[in-house]
Phi, psi and omega in degrees: 000141177293132176266143183236180168243132187248114180259128175240119174244170170158186181283160181303146174060036175259001178082030182296318184290322170305311181293315181300318171304309176308314182296317182292329184285315180298323184263353188057048177261162166281136182248129176233119180268096180288333178299324177297330179287323178279331175293328179293319175298318175294325177285332170300312181302314179300309182300331181259019176059034181263346181217143176205188181294338178233015176209158173200111182269087183298314180302316182293328176297313186298312174306331183274343186312317174306332179275355190262112184247115181247139180202141175269123179244122186294131179253108179300324178297318182272334184079021175203165178280136177265155186274123174245130183250115179051045177081001183246129179290114181237032181299322180279322187296324189272004178266000191276156180297323183300307177302323181292337179290335185247355191290325180287328173304308185291322180297341178294333185291113186306316182296327178289316178300320181293315183297316182292318182293325171297319176296313183299313177301321176295322179295332186251019185291335182257025187047212185047050185223141170245119185233136180232149181178215180241346181226031181291312181286339185261323184244310189290304179234073186289347175258011178310143190281334171216129188243126175243136171240124185255139180214164176188162179300151178300324182287331176294306180306314179304311187291324169305312185292319176300315177301314185298311185292323176302324185284336183273354183085017185280141182268094183225160182247153175301321183299319181290322179295311180303314183298317179297314182299317180294319179293321184292319175303320180290318180292316182299320181276348187241001180296152181284328180264114181048058173303159180277120178219160181270129177295148179310322182258021181274153177254122184272135177232125177259109183259020175316316186239030180246134169273173184301323179289325179295320181293313183298316175302317184295318183283323178297324177296316181301312174308311182294332177288313185297316177309319189289342189259340182268000000 
């Protein structure tokens, strides 16, 4: 069967990673969570006192980029690759609300985006890949055979994110999560370098009222249709 590139973009907390993992497992494709890569860089900046609530030393972060080594290592128990930062598993650390508060600011930096996009394109040179993020269909893989753009209301996404963090035991309020979602939406769609936009040939899916199974089935059908035509 012909192998293709599946590019999934969209707003934060729309379930992009969940969908991408499901698809990669079903198709036996490589899965790449580009958001985890940006989160890892943000986490590095936090750990090295380069970013905080009232400061951001962008120059120092840019200078530190050669020291930041990112790698996905497959976890057989989980069924997907976990994010490693300089040989340390940081999968749990990068999923906190604190990292979420800074990741869009870090992702605005052109030098950061350039470094990560280069790595992402290398990962997908042989196709048979499902990659999710903010600029996969527009910048990373503009020639992807299938592009999906996922959206949902800010309130719906905030509730999903809040429930997820609560299940992990994080002490957060719904209001703080909603504020974070709205702020990230604004930064992601207004940054000068590779803003979040829907590609001209992307298929938009509003999953405000779709469950995971319905969403997965709909996109898998799209993939099967595309594979028949390439």
